[in-house]
C-alpha positions in Angstrom: 0.0 0.0 0.0 1.3 3.4 -0.9 0.1 5.3 2.2 -1.0 8.4 0.3 -3.6 9.7 -2.0 -4.1 12.7 -4.3 -6.6 15.3 -3.3 -8.1 18.3 -5.1 -8.7 21.3 -2.9 -11.0 23.9 -4.4 -13.0 24.0 -7.6 -12.3 26.7 -10.2 -8.6 27.2 -9.2 -7.9 23.7 -7.8 -4.7 22.8 -6.0 -3.6 19.1 -6.0 -2.0 17.8 -2.9 -0.5 14.4 -2.0 -1.5 13.5 1.6 -2.7 10.6 3.6 -6.1 12.2 4.5 -8.5 14.9 3.3 -7.8 16.8 6.5 -4.0 16.8 5.9 -4.5 18.1 2.4 -6.9 20.8 3.6 -4.6 21.9 6.5 -1.7 22.3 4.0 -3.8 24.2 1.6 -5.2 26.6 4.2 -1.7 27.1 5.7 -0.5 28.4 2.2 -3.3 30.9 1.4 -4.8 34.0 2.9 -7.6 33.5 5.5 -10.1 34.9 3.0 -9.2 32.1 0.6 -9.5 29.2 3.0 -11.5 26.2 1.9 -13.6 23.7 3.9 -13.6 19.9 3.9 -16.6 19.9 1.5 -14.3 21.3 -1.2 -11.7 18.5 -0.9 -12.1 15.4 -3.1 -9.9 12.4 -3.9 -8.4 12.2 -7.4 -7.7 8.9 -8.9 -4.1 8.1 -10.0 -5.6 7.2 -13.4 -7.3 10.6 -13.9 -6.0 12.4 -16.9 -4.8 16.0 -16.9 -2.5 18.3 -18.9 0.7 18.9 -17.0 3.5 21.3 -17.6 6.8 19.4 -17.7 10.4 20.1 -18.7 9.4 19.2 -22.2 6.3 21.5 -22.4 2.7 20.6 -21.7 1.8 16.9 -21.9 -1.4 14.9 -21.4 -0.9 12.1 -18.8 -2.4 10.6 -15.7 -1.7 11.9 -12.2 0.2 8.7 -11.6 2.4 9.2 -14.6 3.0 12.8 -13.5 4.1 11.7 -10.1 6.3 9.0 -11.5 7.4 5.6 -10.2 10.1 7.1 -8.1 7.9 9.4 -6.0 8.4 9.0 -2.3 5.8 10.3 0.1 7.3 12.0 3.2 4.6 14.6 4.1 1.7 16.4 2.6 2.9 18.1 -0.6 1.4 20.4 -3.3 2.1 18.7 -6.6 0.4 21.0 -9.0 -2.5 23.4 -9.5 -4.6 24.8 -12.3 -5.3 28.5 -13.0 
């Protein structure tokens, strides 16, 4: 078992966070934004590793899954922001 999941925090301008729980993802998100931009647990959802997205990489934008974006060598140490959309 990996011990972590990917969570989307927010809707229109979502931030994607690797964490063990929704609460950890929410705490990290809220610690990084102004109080007026805080989200609630209702705006946190789990994202499948197989969900597709368009990611900016060293080689430009590429369509891939979140699992591919993280890569096989990703090691979870603590809740981490992995990407966001604007």
